[in-house]
C-alpha positions as CSV (number, residue, x, y, z in Angstrom):
1,X,32.8,0.1,36.1
2,X,33.3,-0.5,32.4
3,X,33.5,2.6,30.2
4,X,30.4,3.5,28.2
5,X,30.3,2.4,24.6
6,X,30.7,5.7,22.8
7,X,30.1,6.9,19.2
8,X,30.8,10.4,17.7
9,X,29.3,11.3,14.4
10,X,31.0,14.4,12.9
11,X,30.4,16.9,10.1
12,X,26.8,16.1,9.3
13,X,23.8,18.1,8.3
14,X,21.6,17.3,11.3
15,X,17.9,17.5,10.4
16,X,15.5,18.0,13.4
17,X,12.3,19.9,14.1
18,X,12.4,22.0,10.9
19,X,16.1,23.0,11.1
20,X,19.3,21.8,9.6
21,X,22.4,22.1,11.9
22,X,25.9,21.5,10.6
23,X,27.5,19.7,13.4
24,X,28.3,16.6,15.5
25,X,26.4,14.1,17.6
26,X,27.9,12.3,20.6
27,X,26.4,9.1,21.8
28,X,27.0,6.9,24.9
29,X,25.6,3.4,25.0
30,X,22.1,3.8,23.4
31,X,21.5,7.5,24.2
32,X,22.3,10.8,22.4
33,X,24.3,12.8,25.0
34,X,25.2,15.9,23.0
35,X,24.2,17.6,19.7
36,X,26.4,20.6,18.9
37,X,28.3,22.4,16.1
38,X,31.6,20.9,17.2
39,X,32.3,18.1,19.7
40,X,35.7,16.7,20.5
41,X,36.2,13.0,21.2
42,X,36.1,12.4,24.9
43,X,38.6,9.6,24.8
44,X,40.6,7.4,22.5
45,X,38.0,4.7,22.8
46,X,35.3,6.6,21.0
47,X,34.3,5.3,17.5
48,X,34.2,8.2,15.1
49,X,32.1,8.3,11.9
50,X,32.8,11.2,9.5
51,X,29.4,12.0,7.9
52,X,31.3,14.2,5.3
53,X,28.5,16.8,4.9
54,X,25.8,14.2,4.4
55,X,22.4,14.5,6.1
56,X,21.8,12.9,9.5
57,X,18.1,12.1,10.0
58,X,16.3,10.5,12.9
59,X,15.6,6.9,12.3
60,X,12.3,6.4,10.3
61,X,9.3,5.0,12.2
62,X,7.1,3.0,9.9
63,X,3.7,2.8,11.5
64,X,2.3,0.1,9.1
65,X,4.1,-3.1,8.0
66,X,3.1,-6.7,7.4
67,X,6.1,-8.9,8.1
68,X,4.1,-12.2,7.7
69,X,5.3,-14.0,10.8
70,X,3.9,-16.3,12.1
71,X,2.2,-18.5,9.5
72,X,3.1,-16.8,6.2
73,X,6.9,-17.0,6.4
74,X,7.2,-18.3,2.8
75,X,6.6,-14.7,1.9
76,X,8.7,-12.9,4.6
77,X,9.5,-13.0,8.3
78,X,10.4,-10.5,11.0
79,X,14.1,-11.1,10.6
80,X,14.3,-10.7,6.8
81,X,12.1,-7.7,6.5
82,X,13.5,-5.8,9.5
83,X,16.9,-6.3,8.0
84,X,15.7,-4.8,4.7
85,X,14.1,-2.0,6.8
86,X,17.4,-1.1,8.5
87,X,19.1,-0.9,5.0
88,X,16.4,1.6,4.1
89,X,16.8,3.8,7.2
90,X,13.7,2.5,9.0
91,X,14.8,1.9,12.6
92,X,11.4,1.2,14.2
93,X,8.3,-0.6,12.8
94,X,4.7,-1.3,13.9
95,X,3.5,-4.6,12.5
96,X,-0.1,-5.5,11.7
97,X,-2.2,-8.4,13.1
98,X,-3.3,-10.2,9.9
99,X,-0.8,-13.1,10.3
100,X,-1.7,-16.8,10.8
101,X,-2.9,-17.2,13.4
102,X,-4.2,-13.6,13.6
103,X,-3.0,-11.4,16.4
104,X,-6.4,-11.0,18.1
105,X,-5.5,-12.1,21.7
106,X,-2.9,-10.9,24.2
107,X,-1.4,-14.4,24.1
108,X,-0.8,-14.2,20.3
109,X,0.5,-10.7,20.6
110,X,3.1,-11.6,23.2
111,X,4.2,-14.6,21.0
112,X,5.0,-12.1,18.2
113,X,6.9,-9.9,20.7
114,X,8.9,-13.0,21.7
115,X,9.8,-13.7,18.0
116,X,10.9,-10.1,17.4
117,X,13.0,-10.0,20.7
118,X,15.2,-12.8,19.3
119,X,15.2,-12.0,15.5
120,X,14.4,-8.4,14.7
121,X,17.1,-6.1,13.3
122,X,14.9,-3.0,14.0
123,X,12.9,-1.7,17.0
124,X,9.5,-3.2,17.1
125,X,5.9,-3.1,18.2
126,X,2.7,-4.8,17.1
127,X,-1.0,-3.9,16.9
128,X,-3.8,-6.1,18.3
129,X,-6.4,-6.8,15.8
130,X,-10.0,-6.1,16.5
131,X,-12.8,-8.5,15.5
132,X,-16.5,-8.8,16.0
133,X,-16.0,-10.8,19.1
134,X,-12.7,-9.9,21.0
135,X,-13.7,-6.8,22.9
136,X,-12.5,-8.3,26.2
137,X,-9.0,-8.9,24.8
138,X,-9.0,-5.3,23.6
139,X,-9.7,-4.1,27.1
140,X,-6.7,-6.1,28.5
141,X,-4.1,-4.3,26.4
142,X,-1.4,-2.4,28.2
143,X,-1.2,0.9,26.3
144,X,2.3,1.6,27.5
145,X,3.7,-1.5,25.8
146,X,1.5,-2.0,22.7
147,X,1.4,0.3,19.7
148,X,-2.4,0.3,19.3
149,X,-5.4,-1.4,17.8
150,X,-6.0,-2.2,14.1
151,X,-9.4,-2.6,12.5
152,X,-10.2,-3.7,9.0
153,X,-13.3,-2.0,7.9
154,X,-12.8,-3.6,4.5
155,X,-11.7,-7.2,4.5
156,X,-8.4,-6.5,2.7
157,X,-6.8,-9.8,3.9
158,X,-8.2,-12.7,5.8
159,X,-11.4,-12.7,7.8
160,X,-10.7,-9.7,10.1
161,X,-13.6,-7.6,8.7
162,X,-15.4,-5.8,11.6
163,X,-18.8,-5.3,10.1
164,X,-21.2,-5.3,13.1
165,X,-22.0,-1.6,13.7
166,X,-22.9,-2.2,17.4
167,X,-19.5,-4.0,18.0
168,X,-17.7,-1.2,16.2
169,X,-19.2,1.5,18.4
170,X,-18.4,-0.5,21.5
171,X,-14.7,-0.9,20.4
172,X,-14.5,2.9,19.6
173,X,-16.0,3.6,23.0
174,X,-13.8,1.1,25.0
175,X,-10.2,2.2,24.4
176,X,-8.1,5.4,24.6
177,X,-5.4,3.9,22.4
178,X,-5.0,4.9,18.8
179,X,-7.5,2.9,16.6
180,X,-5.9,2.5,13.2
181,X,-8.3,1.6,10.4
182,X,-8.3,0.2,6.9
183,X,-11.3,1.9,5.2
184,X,-12.9,0.4,2.1
185,X,-16.6,-0.4,1.8
186,X,-17.0,-4.1,1.2
187,X,-20.5,-3.9,-0.4
188,X,-19.3,-1.4,-3.0
189,X,-16.2,-3.4,-3.9
190,X,-18.2,-6.7,-4.2
191,X,-20.7,-5.1,-6.5
192,X,-18.0,-3.6,-8.7
193,X,-16.1,-6.9,-8.8
194,X,-19.2,-8.9,-9.9
195,X,-19.7,-6.4,-12.7
196,X,-16.2,-6.9,-14.1
197,X,-16.2,-10.7,-13.5
198,X,-19.3,-10.9,-15.6
199,X,-17.4,-9.2,-18.4
200,X,-13.9,-10.7,-18.0
201,X,-14.1,-13.7,-15.7
202,X,-11.0,-14.0,-13.5
203,X,-8.7,-12.3,-16.0
204,X,-9.9,-8.8,-15.3
205,X,-7.3,-6.3,-16.6
206,X,-5.2,-4.9,-13.7
207,X,-6.1,-1.3,-14.7
208,X,-9.7,-1.9,-13.4
209,X,-8.4,-2.4,-9.8
210,X,-8.9,1.2,-8.9
211,X,-12.3,1.2,-10.4
212,X,-13.3,-2.0,-8.5
213,X,-11.8,-0.8,-5.2
214,X,-13.1,2.7,-6.1
215,X,-13.0,6.2,-4.7
216,X,-16.6,5.7,-3.6
217,X,-15.6,2.6,-1.6
218,X,-12.8,4.4,0.2
219,X,-14.8,7.6,0.9
220,X,-17.9,5.8,2.1
221,X,-15.9,3.8,4.6
222,X,-13.5,6.5,5.9
223,X,-16.3,9.1,6.3
224,X,-18.3,6.6,8.4
225,X,-15.3,5.8,10.6
226,X,-14.7,9.5,11.1
227,X,-18.3,10.1,12.0
228,X,-18.2,7.3,14.6
229,X,-14.9,8.6,16.0
230,X,-16.5,12.1,16.4
231,X,-19.6,10.5,18.1
232,X,-17.6,8.4,20.6
233,X,-14.5,10.6,21.1
234,X,-12.2,7.8,19.9
235,X,-8.7,8.5,18.8
236,X,-8.8,7.5,15.1
237,X,-5.9,7.1,12.6
238,X,-7.0,6.4,9.0
239,X,-4.3,4.3,7.2
240,X,-3.2,4.6,3.6
241,X,-5.4,7.3,2.1
242,X,-5.6,6.8,-1.7
243,X,-8.0,9.4,-3.0
244,X,-8.0,13.2,-3.2
245,X,-11.7,13.2,-2.1
246,X,-10.9,11.7,1.3
247,X,-8.4,14.4,2.2
248,X,-11.2,16.8,2.7
249,X,-12.3,14.8,5.7
250,X,-9.2,15.8,7.7
251,X,-8.1,19.1,9.3
252,X,-4.8,21.0,9.6
253,X,-6.2,23.6,12.0
254,X,-4.7,22.2,15.2
255,X,-1.3,20.7,16.2
256,X,-0.8,17.0,15.7
257,X,-0.5,16.3,19.5
258,X,-4.1,17.7,19.9
259,X,-5.7,15.9,16.9
260,X,-8.2,13.2,17.6
261,X,-8.5,12.2,13.9
262,X,-5.4,11.7,11.8
263,X,-4.4,10.3,8.5
264,X,-1.5,8.5,6.8
265,X,-0.4,8.2,3.1
266,X,1.8,5.4,1.8
267,X,4.8,5.7,-0.5
268,X,3.1,3.8,-3.4
269,X,0.2,6.2,-3.5
270,X,2.6,9.1,-3.7
271,X,4.7,7.5,-6.4
272,X,2.5,5.5,-8.8
273,X,-0.7,6.2,-10.6
274,X,-3.2,4.2,-12.7
275,X,-1.0,5.0,-15.7
276,X,1.5,2.5,-14.3
277,X,-0.8,-0.6,-14.4
278,X,0.0,-1.3,-18.0
279,X,3.7,-1.7,-17.2
280,X,3.7,-2.9,-13.6
281,X,0.5,-4.9,-13.5
282,X,0.0,-6.9,-10.3
283,X,3.3,-5.6,-8.9
284,X,1.4,-2.4,-8.0
285,X,-1.8,-4.1,-7.0
286,X,-2.5,-2.8,-3.4
287,X,-5.5,-2.4,-1.3
288,X,-6.6,0.4,-1.3
289,X,-5.7,0.7,-5.0
290,X,-3.2,3.0,-6.6
291,X,-5.6,5.5,-8.3
292,X,-5.4,8.5,-10.7
293,X,-2.6,11.0,-11.2
294,X,-5.2,13.6,-9.9
295,X,-5.6,11.6,-6.7
296,X,-1.8,11.4,-6.3
297,X,-1.6,15.2,-6.7
298,X,-4.4,15.6,-4.1
299,X,-2.5,13.4,-1.7
300,X,0.7,15.4,-2.1
301,X,-1.2,18.6,-1.5
302,X,-2.8,17.3,1.7
303,X,0.5,15.9,2.9
304,X,2.2,19.3,2.5
305,X,-0.6,21.3,4.1
306,X,-0.7,18.9,7.1
307,X,-4.1,17.3,6.6
308,X,-2.2,14.1,6.1
309,X,0.2,13.6,9.1
310,X,2.3,10.5,8.4
311,X,4.1,8.7,5.5
312,X,4.3,4.9,5.9
313,X,5.0,1.9,3.7
314,X,2.2,-0.7,4.2
315,X,5.0,-3.1,3.4
316,X,3.2,-6.3,2.5
317,X,5.2,-8.8,0.5
318,X,4.0,-11.8,-1.5
319,X,6.0,-14.2,-3.5
320,X,6.7,-13.6,-7.2
321,X,4.6,-16.7,-8.1
322,X,1.7,-15.5,-6.0
323,X,1.7,-12.0,-7.7
324,X,2.0,-13.5,-11.2
325,X,-1.6,-14.7,-11.3
326,X,-4.8,-13.5,-13.0
327,X,-6.5,-10.5,-11.3
328,X,-8.8,-12.4,-8.9
329,X,-6.0,-14.7,-7.7
330,X,-3.1,-12.2,-7.5
331,X,-2.9,-10.9,-3.9
332,X,-2.7,-7.2,-3.1
333,X,0.4,-5.8,-1.5
334,X,4.1,-5.3,-2.1
335,X,7.5,-4.9,-0.4
336,X,8.6,-1.3,0.3
337,X,10.7,-0.8,3.5
338,X,14.1,-0.9,1.8
339,X,13.2,1.7,-0.8
340,X,10.7,4.0,1.0
341,X,13.1,6.7,2.2
342,X,15.2,6.9,-1.0
343,X,12.0,7.1,-3.0
344,X,10.8,10.1,-1.0
345,X,14.3,11.7,-1.2
346,X,13.8,11.4,-5.0
347,X,10.7,13.5,-4.5
348,X,12.9,16.0,-2.7
349,X,15.2,16.1,-5.7
350,X,12.2,16.8,-7.9
351,X,11.3,19.8,-5.7
352,X,8.2,18.3,-4.2
353,X,9.2,18.2,-0.5
354,X,11.9,19.6,1.7
355,X,14.1,17.3,3.8
356,X,12.8,18.8,7.1
357,X,9.2,18.2,6.0
358,X,10.1,14.6,5.0
359,X,11.6,14.1,8.5
360,X,8.5,15.5,10.1
361,X,6.2,13.1,8.2
362,X,8.4,9.9,8.5
363,X,10.1,10.4,11.9
364,X,8.6,13.1,14.2
365,X,4.9,12.6,13.5
366,X,4.7,8.8,13.9
367,X,6.5,9.3,17.3
368,X,4.0,12.1,18.3
369,X,1.0,10.3,17.0
370,X,1.7,7.0,18.7
371,X,3.4,8.6,21.7
372,X,6.6,6.6,21.1
373,X,9.0,7.1,24.0
374,X,12.2,8.9,23.3
375,X,12.4,8.2,19.5
376,X,11.7,10.0,16.3
377,X,13.9,13.1,17.1
378,X,17.6,14.0,17.3
379,X,17.6,15.2,20.9
380,X,19.8,14.9,23.9
381,X,18.4,12.1,26.2
382,X,16.7,10.3,23.3
383,X,17.6,6.9,21.9
384,X,20.3,7.1,19.3
385,X,18.3,6.0,16.2
386,X,19.9,7.8,13.3
387,X,20.3,7.5,9.5
388,X,23.0,9.0,7.4
389,X,22.1,9.6,3.8
390,X,24.2,10.7,0.9
391,X,22.0,12.7,-1.5
392,X,24.4,12.3,-4.4
393,X,25.3,8.7,-4.7
394,X,23.1,7.1,-7.4
395,X,22.2,3.4,-7.5
396,X,19.8,1.3,-9.4
397,X,17.4,-1.3,-7.8
398,X,18.3,-4.7,-9.2
399,X,17.5,-8.3,-8.2
400,X,20.9,-8.7,-6.6
401,X,20.5,-5.8,-4.2
402,X,16.9,-6.4,-3.2
403,X,16.9,-7.7,0.4
404,X,13.3,-8.7,0.8
405,X,12.7,-12.5,1.2
406,X,10.2,-12.3,-1.7
407,X,13.1,-11.2,-4.0
408,X,11.3,-8.5,-6.0
409,X,10.4,-4.8,-5.8
410,X,8.0,-2.6,-7.7
411,X,11.0,-0.2,-7.9
412,X,13.2,-2.7,-9.8
413,X,14.9,-0.8,-12.6
414,X,14.5,2.6,-10.9
415,X,17.6,4.6,-10.2
416,X,17.7,6.6,-7.0
417,X,20.0,9.6,-6.5
418,X,20.2,9.1,-2.7
419,X,21.7,6.3,-0.7
420,X,21.5,5.2,3.0
421,X,25.2,5.0,4.1
422,X,24.7,4.2,7.8
423,X,21.9,3.2,10.1
424,X,22.5,3.6,13.8
425,X,20.1,1.7,16.1
426,X,20.2,2.4,19.9
427,X,23.7,3.8,19.5
428,X,24.9,0.7,17.6
429,X,26.1,0.9,14.0
430,X,23.6,-1.7,12.6
431,X,24.3,-0.9,8.9
432,X,27.4,0.7,7.3
433,X,28.2,1.0,3.6
434,X,26.0,-2.0,2.5
435,X,27.2,-4.2,5.4
436,X,25.2,-5.3,8.4
437,X,26.5,-5.7,12.0
438,X,26.2,-9.3,13.1
439,X,25.0,-8.0,16.5
440,X,21.3,-7.1,16.9
441,X,20.5,-4.0,19.0
442,X,16.7,-3.8,18.6
443,X,14.4,-2.9,21.5
444,X,10.7,-3.2,22.1
445,X,9.1,0.2,21.6
446,X,7.4,1.7,24.7
447,X,4.8,4.5,24.7
448,X,4.2,7.6,26.9
449,X,0.6,6.9,27.7
């Protein structure tokens, strides 16, 4: 028998389940074998990493990304964006179905899994997209091997809008999997858009984006989705909340594992506000829109009091040329996976959030919510997905260190105090001091359902 591949991480501040333990982690092959204050190397063949008092976090699980493959690979692909994710401490991602062709059949879903199996740097899963006419495909999904179901209740991208109330109720009644929804009311948005087009034509100032894709449009759609989930008993997860008003729709009265209705907030809605449109323009044009500073404060409040359960990125790159268009032609979305964790650690430096709370929202809770098998925690018997971060190693986001295929970031010019020094994926050192391992160690996520 060959000896197991072994790794020992020493002298770290290990963050897990609300505690910080100063100690060591011993890994064999892809599994955490021991977590303790002091562990000695079992043999001379153990690779040792000295974490030097830096923080060791579970690998981040990003429950919402758009990696653009297949069909939109001029913007991004699974390989390029998962590589950027690893550099940002994200070890697992769940990718969305609005590619080309759209992922609305089991066949197309498995084609994406096959691409990821050969190219992804990070652990991966995908969502099946719901439409007005694919209920039979939804019923075929194996819940143990697929992350969940995604519905667009506002046609953010492409033609995946599910707008037939009868179909929607059937979908909600037909699956026990998590149904993740994009909530914006299409009628409200279209009326607002026509008002501003009549005034400005296509060159609507970007600052009107949160007025066109308004608080009303978000609240109307999310409240209807929640009402339907309560009626049918469906397991509903509302993606990317952007308004303070919507946070009142969610509860913090029961543990996450028992919640039937949950919510997510994205990094950009916690970082930017409508005051940034003058400087950033289309680079912060997302759907739902970045809204007011008051909304941002409301989102932070709901995140910290547990009405909002998860922080994600909604990483959705477009080329620089595509973004640099007039309002009606500039697509919504931006790249975020490389910078999400360090941006949130900046919020920690500002006193907004503790590191254990950050780990809860970015690592533990996505694992609990989607029932991801053996990930999201630093526990013996779990997969060794880990991130080492140095909280006092400043760096500035510049063109030359941006890893996204699109080559730009809304954070360009920002200086972050924290830095990801190592990312360990399934016990394999995938990223170390700005260098990537040539070997890929990614696995398909599985689910305890």
